[in-house]
All heavy atoms as an XYZ file, in Angstrom:
751
protein
N       6.829     -9.987    -27.354
C       5.405    -10.036    -27.602
C       5.082     -9.033    -28.705
O       5.431     -7.866    -28.603
C       4.642     -9.696    -26.326
C       3.175     -9.854    -26.446
S       2.476     -9.339    -24.872
C       1.358    -10.597    -24.567
N       4.424     -9.464    -29.724
C       4.137     -8.592    -30.859
C       2.830     -7.833    -30.641
O       1.996     -8.208    -29.831
C       4.057     -9.401    -32.149
O       2.898    -10.207    -32.142
N       2.653     -6.763    -31.420
C       1.444     -5.959    -31.327
C       0.223     -6.719    -31.830
O      -0.898     -6.399    -31.472
C       1.596     -4.667    -32.121
C       2.600     -3.738    -31.464
O       2.785     -3.861    -30.244
O       3.193     -2.914    -32.172
N       0.435     -7.728    -32.659
C      -0.679     -8.487    -33.239
C      -1.420     -9.291    -32.180
O      -2.604     -9.529    -32.294
C      -0.169     -9.402    -34.351
C       0.422     -8.637    -35.520
C       1.141     -9.544    -36.497
O       1.165    -10.777    -36.270
O       1.678     -9.028    -37.477
N      -0.718     -9.718    -31.152
C      -1.354    -10.520    -30.114
C      -2.282     -9.676    -29.255
O      -3.254    -10.178    -28.722
C      -0.302    -11.183    -29.228
C       0.505    -12.229    -29.969
C       1.593    -12.797    -29.081
O       1.976    -12.181    -28.085
N       2.097    -13.963    -29.452
N      -1.999     -8.431    -29.124
C      -2.834     -7.538    -28.322
C      -2.585     -7.718    -26.830
O      -2.484     -8.829    -26.344
N      -2.465     -6.624    -26.167
C      -2.250     -6.636    -24.730
C      -3.396     -5.896    -24.085
O      -3.765     -4.809    -24.519
C      -0.925     -5.932    -24.380
O       0.137     -6.575    -25.080
C      -0.656     -6.005    -22.899
N      -3.962     -6.491    -23.049
C      -5.064     -5.859    -22.344
C      -4.583     -5.376    -20.989
O      -3.889     -6.089    -20.279
C      -6.218     -6.852    -22.163
C      -6.862     -7.259    -23.458
C      -8.045     -8.181    -23.245
O      -8.761     -7.985    -22.250
O      -8.223     -9.075    -24.065
N      -4.956     -4.159    -20.656
C      -4.619     -3.579    -19.371
C      -5.906     -3.289    -18.619
O      -6.884     -2.867    -19.210
C      -3.842     -2.268    -19.547
C      -2.487     -2.461    -20.175
C      -2.313     -2.309    -21.538
C      -1.392     -2.797    -19.392
C      -1.072     -2.492    -22.123
C      -0.142     -2.983    -19.961
C       0.011     -2.828    -21.334
O       1.231     -3.003    -21.902
N      -5.876     -3.527    -17.327
C      -7.046     -3.286    -16.491
C      -6.670     -2.348    -15.365
O      -5.597     -2.440    -14.792
C      -7.572     -4.597    -15.889
C      -8.056     -5.576    -16.916
C      -7.233     -6.588    -17.380
C      -9.337     -5.480    -17.426
C      -7.683     -7.487    -18.326
C      -9.794     -6.379    -18.373
C      -8.960     -7.381    -18.824
O      -9.408     -8.267    -19.764
N      -7.570     -1.467    -15.039
C      -7.399     -0.582    -13.898
C      -8.316     -1.074    -12.793
O      -9.519     -1.212    -12.991
C      -7.769      0.864    -14.260
O      -6.930      1.283    -15.340
C      -7.576      1.786    -13.069
N      -7.726     -1.359    -11.647
C      -8.515     -1.804    -10.506
C      -9.016     -0.591     -9.752
O      -8.273      0.339     -9.462
C      -7.681     -2.686     -9.591
C      -7.136     -3.961    -10.232
C      -6.265     -4.705     -9.232
C      -8.257     -4.842    -10.710
N     -10.279     -0.601     -9.430
C     -10.873      0.518     -8.712
C     -11.133      0.080     -7.277
O     -11.784     -0.923     -7.030
C     -12.183      0.972     -9.386
C     -11.880      1.426    -10.804
C     -12.846      2.068     -8.576
C     -13.097      1.773    -11.606
N     -10.622      0.840     -6.364
C     -10.773      0.542     -4.948
C     -11.892      1.411     -4.384
O     -11.983      2.597     -4.666
C      -9.458      0.842     -4.226
S      -9.522      0.513     -2.472
N     -12.748      0.825     -3.595
C     -13.838      1.587     -2.987
C     -13.325      2.590     -1.959
O     -13.930      3.623     -1.735
C     -14.834      0.651     -2.320
C     -15.608     -0.171     -3.324
O     -15.694      0.242     -4.495
O     -16.135     -1.217     -2.922
N     -12.230      2.248     -1.331
C     -11.691      3.098     -0.271
C     -10.374      3.707     -0.723
O      -9.332      3.067     -0.638
C     -11.467      2.281      1.006
C     -12.742      1.680      1.543
O     -13.788      2.322      1.396
O     -12.674      0.582      2.108
N     -10.397      4.947     -1.196
C      -9.136      5.571     -1.609
C      -8.247      5.815     -0.395
O      -8.727      5.927      0.735
C      -9.575      6.891     -2.240
C     -10.896      7.178     -1.635
C     -11.524      5.851     -1.347
N      -6.958      5.887     -0.622
C      -6.045      6.143      0.486
C      -5.688      7.629      0.509
O      -5.740      8.323     -0.494
C      -4.791      5.288      0.365
O      -4.135      5.553     -0.851
N      -5.322      8.088      1.672
C      -5.028      9.496      1.900
C      -3.640      9.645      2.486
O      -3.100      8.715      3.085
C      -6.059     10.111      2.858
C      -7.442     10.147      2.262
C      -8.304      9.060      2.381
C      -7.871     11.251      1.547
C      -9.560      9.077      1.815
C      -9.133     11.281      0.980
C      -9.969     10.193      1.111
O     -11.213     10.216      0.539
N      -3.076     10.823      2.306
C      -1.782     11.136      2.880
C      -1.896     12.386      3.747
O      -2.783     13.210      3.543
C      -0.729     11.335      1.795
C      -0.964     12.512      0.884
C       0.058     12.615     -0.222
O       0.956     11.769     -0.323
O      -0.053     13.572     -1.010
N      -1.005     12.489      4.714
C      -0.961     13.643      5.614
C       0.327     14.401      5.332
O       1.414     13.821      5.356
C      -1.007     13.202      7.093
C      -0.802     14.389      8.024
C      -2.312     12.495      7.400
N       0.171     15.693      5.050
C       1.317     16.559      4.777
C       1.486     17.555      5.916
O       0.525     18.201      6.323
C       1.086     17.353      3.490
C       1.143     16.552      2.228
S       2.798     16.079      1.756
C       3.577     17.658      1.504
N       2.691     17.670      6.417
C       3.036     18.728      7.353
C       3.484     19.913      6.512
O       4.531     19.862      5.866
C       4.140     18.287      8.303
C       4.626     19.334      9.302
C       3.496     19.728     10.248
C       5.817     18.816     10.073
N       2.677     20.956      6.463
C       2.942     22.104      5.605
C       3.916     23.071      6.272
O       4.855     23.552      5.647
C       1.628     22.821      5.237
C       1.892     24.046      4.386
C       0.689     21.858      4.526
N       3.700     23.351      7.558
C       4.551     24.298      8.273
C       4.573     23.922      9.744
O       3.547     23.556     10.321
C       4.029     25.723      8.097
C       4.922     26.759      8.739
O       6.156     26.636      8.621
O       4.388     27.693      9.371
N       5.732     24.022     10.336
C       5.892     23.655     11.747
C       5.246     24.672     12.683
O       4.740     24.315     13.733
C       7.375     23.514     12.054
S       7.725     22.887     13.692
N       5.269     25.929     12.316
C       4.687     26.955     13.182
C       5.657     27.407     14.263
O       6.821     27.015     14.297
N       5.162     28.207     15.175
C       6.002     28.812     16.210
C       6.294     27.856     17.362
O       7.315     27.993     18.037
C       5.339     30.078     16.745
N       5.413     26.906     17.589
C       5.565     25.984     18.728
C       6.236     24.694     18.266
O       5.638     23.631     18.242
C       4.200     25.706     19.331
C       3.543     26.953     19.864
C       2.111     26.792     20.304
N       1.677     25.463     20.649
C       0.415     25.059     20.568
N      -0.512     25.877     20.133
N       0.081     23.834     20.902
N       7.523     24.796     17.912
C       8.238     23.670     17.307
C       8.244     22.426     18.193
O       8.003     21.321     17.710
C       9.670     24.067     16.966
C      10.434     22.952     16.297
C      11.858     23.327     15.944
O      12.171     24.518     15.815
O      12.663     22.395     15.795
N       8.517     22.568     19.466
C       8.598     21.383     20.334
C       7.256     20.685     20.446
O       7.196     19.444     20.436
C       9.126     21.776     21.720
C       9.555     20.596     22.540
S      10.865     19.689     21.681
C      10.618     18.071     22.323
N       6.168     21.433     20.525
C       4.838     20.823     20.565
C       4.553     20.065     19.278
O       3.982     18.973     19.300
C       3.759     21.885     20.780
C       3.819     22.507     22.164
O       4.390     21.879     23.082
O       3.304     23.622     22.324
N       4.972     20.634     18.154
C       4.755     19.976     16.864
C       5.616     18.728     16.754
O       5.167     17.694     16.257
C       5.017     20.959     15.700
C       4.957     20.242     14.367
C       4.013     22.097     15.745
N       6.842     18.799     17.238
C       7.722     17.619     17.216
C       7.081     16.481     18.006
O       7.063     15.327     17.553
C       9.118     17.966     17.774
C       9.941     16.712     18.020
C       9.854     18.900     16.817
N       6.536     16.789     19.163
C       5.881     15.758     19.972
C       4.629     15.224     19.272
O       4.335     14.024     19.346
C       5.541     16.314     21.351
C       6.748     16.648     22.237
C       6.299     17.332     23.522
C       7.575     15.405     22.532
N       3.904     16.094     18.573
C       2.725     15.653     17.826
C       3.123     14.768     16.654
O       2.471     13.747     16.383
C       1.930     16.858     17.339
N       4.200     15.126     15.964
C       4.698     14.288     14.862
C       5.101     12.922     15.403
O       4.802     11.884     14.800
C       5.883     14.975     14.144
C       6.576     14.015     13.186
C       5.411     16.215     13.403
N       5.746     12.917     16.549
C       6.149     11.644     17.166
C       4.930     10.797     17.507
O       4.901      9.590     17.268
C       6.966     11.914     18.425
C       7.473     10.664     19.071
C       8.329     10.976     20.268
N       8.934      9.740     20.751
C       9.535      9.640     21.915
N       9.662     10.683     22.694
N      10.045      8.482     22.287
N       3.916     11.437     18.051
C       2.692     10.717     18.417
C       2.006     10.125     17.193
O       1.546      8.986     17.210
C       1.731     11.665     19.144
C       0.443     11.033     19.560
C      -0.430     12.014     20.302
C      -1.715     11.349     20.756
N      -2.555     12.278     21.512
N       1.949     10.901     16.117
C       1.235     10.485     14.908
C       2.002      9.420     14.123
O       1.418      8.463     13.627
C       0.965     11.723     14.021
C       0.514     11.340     12.644
C      -0.067     12.615     14.677
N       3.325      9.583     14.018
C       4.116      8.685     13.169
C       4.708      7.503     13.920
O       5.030      6.492     13.300
C       5.276      9.442     12.503
O       6.167      9.935     13.511
C       4.769     10.564     11.633
N       4.919      7.657     15.220
C       5.568      6.591     15.977
C       7.082      6.592     15.815
O       7.761      5.666     16.244
N       7.624      7.656     15.225
C       9.066      7.759     15.020
C       9.752      8.211     16.311
O       9.115      8.654     17.256
C       9.365      8.783     13.912
C       8.802      8.422     12.570
C       9.540      7.265     11.928
O      10.710      7.012     12.208
N       8.845      6.538     11.075
N      11.068      8.132     16.305
C      11.836      8.597     17.463
C      11.734     10.116     17.575
O      11.329     10.800     16.627
C      13.307      8.204     17.307
O      13.897      8.940     16.244
N      12.113     10.623     18.715
C      12.078     12.065     18.934
C      13.008     12.778     17.956
O      12.656     13.803     17.377
C      12.465     12.385     20.380
C      12.294     13.826     20.834
C      10.846     14.259     20.698
C      12.759     13.974     22.265
N      14.189     12.230     17.747
C      15.142     12.826     16.818
C      14.581     12.865     15.405
O      14.646     13.893     14.740
C      16.458     12.041     16.835
C      17.473     12.598     15.882
C      18.325     13.630     16.120
C      17.702     12.174     14.547
N      19.084     13.870     15.006
C      18.729     12.979     14.019
C      17.157     11.193     13.738
C      19.200     12.827     12.727
C      17.639     11.047     12.446
C      18.644     11.862     11.961
N      14.040     11.743     14.925
C      13.500     11.685     13.574
C      12.276     12.590     13.435
O      12.082     13.235     12.404
C      13.161     10.243     13.198
C      12.906     10.059     11.745
N      11.756      9.506     11.263
C      13.640     10.383     10.654
C      11.790      9.485      9.955
N      12.928     10.013      9.553
N      11.463     12.669     14.459
C      10.294     13.550     14.439
C      10.714     15.013     14.337
O      10.100     15.797     13.615
C       9.452     13.346     15.698
O       8.961     12.035     15.747
N      11.790     15.363     15.035
C      12.306     16.735     14.957
C      12.820     17.036     13.551
O      12.577     18.106     12.996
C      13.417     16.948     15.971
C      13.952     18.368     15.979
C      15.108     18.500     16.902
N      16.154     17.602     16.385
C      17.436     17.745     16.624
N      17.852     18.702     17.400
N      18.329     16.915     16.128
N      13.515     16.081     12.948
C      14.015     16.262     11.585
C      12.861     16.428     10.591
O      12.920     17.265      9.696
C      14.905     15.086     11.171
C      16.214     15.027     11.921
C      17.067     16.265     11.727
O      17.241     16.692     10.573
O      17.549     16.816     12.732
N      11.819     15.637     10.740
C      10.650     15.764      9.857
C       9.993     17.131     10.014
O       9.640     17.779      9.030
C       9.638     14.661     10.158
C       9.957     13.268      9.635
C       8.954     12.264     10.175
C       9.956     13.259      8.115
N       9.842     17.572     11.249
C       9.195     18.864     11.499
C      10.003     20.007     10.899
O       9.433     20.965     10.378
C       9.010     19.076     13.006
N      11.310     19.912     10.939
C      12.161     20.973     10.402
C      12.244     20.948      8.875
O      12.689     21.916      8.281
C      13.561     20.872     11.003
C      13.569     21.271     12.458
C      14.937     21.199     13.051
N      14.921     21.709     14.420
C      15.960     21.693     15.226
N      17.111     21.202     14.807
N      15.866     22.154     16.455
N      11.854     19.853      8.254
C      11.909     19.736      6.800
C      10.605     20.136      6.120
O      10.480     19.982      4.915
C      12.257     18.303      6.396
C      13.637     17.872      6.770
C      13.883     16.407      6.489
O      13.040     15.716      5.943
N      15.039     15.928      6.881
N       9.648     20.620      6.866
C       8.336     20.950      6.296
C       8.494     21.902      5.122
O       9.346     22.784      5.165
C       7.444     21.563      7.364
N       7.736     21.741      4.066
C       6.636     20.790      3.874
C       7.148     19.389      3.539
O       8.044     19.232      2.719
C       5.857     21.381      2.699
C       6.861     22.158      1.936
C       7.876     22.651      2.936
N       6.547     18.403      4.208
C       6.979     17.020      4.061
C       5.784     16.098      4.275
O       4.932     16.357      5.123
C       8.114     16.718      5.069
C       7.645     16.840      6.497
C       8.729     15.367      4.839
N       5.693     15.012      3.496
C       4.633     14.042      3.766
C       4.984     13.235      5.012
O       6.111     12.754      5.149
C       4.614     13.163      2.509
C       5.955     13.326      1.896
C       6.460     14.678      2.298
N       4.044     13.109      5.919
C       4.292     12.356      7.148
C       3.763     10.935      7.068
O       4.422     10.002      7.507
C       3.636     13.057      8.345
C       4.227     14.381      8.780
C       3.466     14.920      9.982
C       5.698     14.243      9.093
N       2.559     10.785      6.557
C       1.906      9.477      6.525
C       1.273      9.259      5.162
O       0.796     10.203      4.538
C       0.835      9.394      7.612
C       1.308      9.584      9.052
C       0.120      9.801      9.966
C       2.107      8.375      9.503
N       1.212      8.017      4.743
C       0.587      7.668      3.467
C      -0.236      6.405      3.654
O       0.009      5.619      4.564
C       1.650      7.440      2.402
C       2.471      8.669      2.094
C       3.582      8.395      1.098
O       4.015      7.231      0.989
O       4.020      9.349      0.435
N      -1.210      6.239      2.768
C      -2.004      5.015      2.777
C      -3.011      4.923      3.910
O      -3.332      3.836      4.359
N      -3.519      6.062      4.354
C      -4.453      6.085      5.474
C      -5.899      6.149      4.992
O      -6.174      6.613      3.888
C      -4.199      7.306      6.351
C      -2.830      7.444      6.986
C      -2.738      8.748      7.743
C      -2.550      6.279      7.903
N      -6.803      5.746      5.862
C      -8.221      5.967      5.607
C      -8.509      7.451      5.870
O      -7.708      8.152      6.500
C      -9.070      5.107      6.536
O      -8.913      5.528      7.879
N      -9.645      7.933      5.402
C     -10.001      9.341      5.590
C     -10.087      9.689      7.068
O      -9.630     10.752      7.494
C     -11.324      9.643      4.886
N     -10.641      8.799      7.873
C     -10.797      9.068      9.302
C      -9.447      9.187     10.003
O      -9.234     10.079     10.825
C     -11.634      7.971      9.973
C     -13.067      7.924      9.508
C     -13.249      7.189      8.182
O     -12.367      6.377      7.788
O     -14.252      7.448      7.509
N      -8.528      8.276      9.688
C      -7.202      8.320     10.317
C      -6.426      9.550      9.871
O      -5.709     10.158     10.663
C      -6.423      7.047     10.014
C      -7.008      5.841     10.738
C      -6.085      4.678     10.787
N      -4.850      5.040     11.462
C      -3.693      4.401     11.258
N      -3.622      3.404     10.418
N      -2.607      4.776     11.894
N      -6.562      9.918      8.601
C      -5.872     11.112      8.103
C      -6.410     12.366      8.790
O      -5.634     13.231      9.213
C      -6.029     11.213      6.593
N      -7.727     12.469      8.921
C      -8.327     13.624      9.594
C      -7.882     13.693     11.049
O      -7.597     14.772     11.578
C      -9.850     13.539      9.534
C     -10.421     13.827      8.176
C     -11.927     13.591      8.129
O     -12.486     12.860      8.942
N     -12.573     14.210      7.158
N      -7.826     12.550     11.694
C      -7.412     12.500     13.088
C      -5.957     12.948     13.249
O      -5.634     13.715     14.161
C      -7.585     11.075     13.620
O      -7.101     10.963     14.920
N      -5.084     12.500     12.367
C      -3.674     12.880     12.432
C      -3.514     14.378     12.204
O      -2.744     15.037     12.908
C      -2.866     12.093     11.403
N      -4.248     14.926     11.259
C      -4.178     16.363     10.990
C      -4.685     17.145     12.201
O      -4.113     18.175     12.563
C      -4.967     16.716      9.710
C      -5.175     18.212      9.595
C      -4.243     16.181      8.490
N      -5.730     16.671     12.849
C      -6.252     17.351     14.035
C      -5.212     17.392     15.151
O      -5.063     18.422     15.824
C      -7.523     16.664     14.511
N      -4.480     16.311     15.349
C      -3.434     16.267     16.377
C      -2.340     17.283     16.049
O      -1.888     18.031     16.925
C      -2.849     14.843     16.497
C      -1.593     14.829     17.346
C      -3.885     13.878     17.067
N      -1.927     17.317     14.789
C      -0.872     18.245     14.380
C      -1.328     19.697     14.504
O      -0.572     20.553     14.987
C      -0.437     17.941     12.950
C       0.266     16.598     12.759
C       0.327     16.237     11.285
C       1.650     16.626     13.376
N      -2.556     19.974     14.092
C      -3.063     21.343     14.168
C      -3.242     21.799     15.608
O      -3.020     22.969     15.926
C      -4.371     21.470     13.391
C      -4.160     21.405     11.897
C      -5.452     21.434     11.112
O      -6.534     21.190     11.658
N      -5.361     21.711      9.823
N      -3.628     20.900     16.487
C      -3.783     21.286     17.892
C      -2.440     21.621     18.532
O      -2.393     22.337     19.530
C      -4.487     20.177     18.678
O      -3.651     19.045     18.793
N      -1.350     21.114     17.947
C      -0.014     21.434     18.447
C       0.530     22.727     17.833
O       1.617     23.165     18.196
C       0.939     20.285     18.150
N      -0.197     23.313     16.882
C       0.226     24.575     16.296
C       0.795     24.458     14.895
O       1.268     25.448     14.334
N       0.769     23.273     14.315
C       1.302     23.084     12.965
C       0.236     23.352     11.916
O      -0.957     23.284     12.208
C       1.812     21.657     12.804
N       0.693     23.676     10.712
C      -0.216     23.704      9.572
C      -0.055     22.368      8.878
O       1.043     22.017      8.420
C       0.141     24.836      8.617
C      -0.391     26.158      9.034
C      -0.303     27.192      7.951
N       0.279     26.635      6.729
C       0.797     27.345      5.752
N       0.805     28.632      5.818
N       1.323     26.774      4.688
N      -1.137     21.606      8.818
C      -1.108     20.285      8.199
C      -2.364     20.099      7.374
O      -3.379     20.757      7.621
C      -1.016     19.200      9.272
N      -2.288     19.222      6.392
C      -3.453     18.941      5.560
C      -3.450     17.473      5.167
O      -2.415     16.809      5.196
C      -3.450     19.824      4.316
C      -2.248     19.646      3.427
C      -2.212     20.628      2.268
O      -2.637     21.781      2.451
O      -1.758     20.222      1.184
N      -4.629     16.994      4.837
C      -4.757     15.626      4.348
C      -5.400     15.695      2.985
O      -6.194     16.576      2.697
C      -5.547     14.751      5.310
C      -6.972     15.182      5.515
C      -7.425     16.206      6.292
C      -8.128     14.596      4.932
N      -8.784     16.294      6.230
C      -9.251     15.319      5.403
C      -8.338     13.534      4.061
C     -10.550     14.998      5.028
C      -9.635     13.224      3.690
C     -10.717     13.944      4.174
N      -4.980     14.784      2.121
C      -5.522     14.765      0.766
C      -5.432     13.361      0.203
O      -4.639     12.549      0.661
C      -4.799     15.758     -0.125
C      -3.316     15.502     -0.227
C      -2.648     16.568     -1.044
N      -1.209     16.411     -0.949
C      -0.360     17.399     -0.941
N      -0.786     18.625     -1.014
N       0.917     17.174     -0.861
N      -6.253     13.140     -0.790
C      -6.278     11.825     -1.419
C      -4.993     11.625     -2.204
O      -4.531     12.518     -2.902
C      -7.482     11.689     -2.345
C      -7.631     10.299     -2.905
C      -8.921     10.138     -3.686
O      -9.833     10.944     -3.563
N      -8.999      9.101     -4.475
N      -4.417     10.445     -2.051
C      -3.213     10.133     -2.797
C      -3.556      9.952     -4.263
O      -4.561      9.327     -4.593
C      -2.567      8.853     -2.268
C      -1.972      9.005     -0.897
C      -1.316      7.715     -0.421
O      -1.735      6.630     -0.850
O      -0.391      7.820      0.367
N      -2.741     10.487     -5.150
C      -2.999     10.294     -6.575
C      -2.750      8.842     -6.972
O      -1.981      8.140     -6.331
C      -2.010     11.230     -7.245
C      -0.972     11.509     -6.242
C      -1.578     11.315     -4.891
N      -3.412      8.417     -8.012
C      -3.183      7.076     -8.548
C      -1.750      7.030     -9.081
O      -1.202      8.046     -9.477
C      -4.180      6.773     -9.657
C      -5.617      6.717     -9.176
C      -5.873      5.619     -8.165
O      -5.277      4.525     -8.316
O      -6.626      5.837     -7.224
N      -1.134      5.842     -9.130
C       0.260      5.751     -9.569
C       0.512      6.398    -10.930
O       1.543      7.029    -11.129
C       0.512      4.251     -9.623
C      -0.434      3.680     -8.641
C      -1.656      4.565     -8.685
N      -0.391      6.313    -11.870
C      -0.186      6.902    -13.182
C      -0.464      8.390    -13.219
O      -0.178      9.058    -14.208
N      -1.033      8.944    -12.145
C      -1.426     10.348    -12.125
C      -0.382     11.262    -11.511
O      -0.548     12.452    -11.471
C      -2.734     10.527    -11.355
C      -3.904      9.884    -12.010
C      -5.174     10.060    -11.175
O      -5.108     10.418    -10.013
N      -6.302      9.797    -11.778
N       0.685     10.716    -10.995
C       1.721     11.555    -10.382
C       2.352     12.444    -11.448
O       2.660     12.006    -12.528
C       2.797     10.714     -9.721
C       2.250      9.953     -8.521
C       3.353      9.744     -7.530
N       2.865      8.977     -6.417
C       2.538      9.496     -5.257
N       2.677     10.777     -5.050
N       2.104      8.747     -4.273
N       2.544     13.680    -11.087
C       3.151     14.602    -12.035
C       4.642     14.692    -11.753
O       5.093     14.519    -10.627
C       2.531     15.997    -11.897
O       2.702     16.444    -10.563
C       1.056     15.962    -12.269
N       5.387     14.981    -12.776
C       6.828     15.132    -12.628
C       7.111     16.416    -11.883
O       6.441     17.423    -12.070
C       7.495     15.144    -14.000
N       8.133     16.378    -11.051
C       8.491     17.587    -10.310
C       9.161     18.566    -11.251
O       9.875     18.189    -12.173
C       9.424     17.234     -9.154
O      10.572     16.605     -9.643
N       8.936     19.824    -11.000
C       9.523     20.836    -11.855
C      10.988     21.034    -11.484
O      11.367     20.894    -10.330
C       8.750     22.139    -11.741
O       8.684     22.536    -10.404
N      11.826     21.395    -12.444
C      13.269     21.534    -12.179
C      13.588     22.722    -11.322
O      12.940     23.637    -11.121
C      13.884     21.694    -13.564
C      12.786     22.027    -14.487
C      11.508     21.621    -13.814
């Protein structure tokens, strides 16, 4: 395709942005956090323990604001440090530093 034909690109705007939940720190109550991760993600106990030990790690993606807030509340009540934030648009992701 040549430049003379011209290519048009469109950005679709969604009314409902998606959010992600990050487990920042497991905290002192590791077993409680593992059970909370299991409850929130639906993963096995073993996989939930691995996720909790790998913090900081993204746990969930593509959530509504309400679901993200709810998941963070469950994690925080178990003693974890967790946060929710809007997912960046695909073109807005920054390269990881070396």
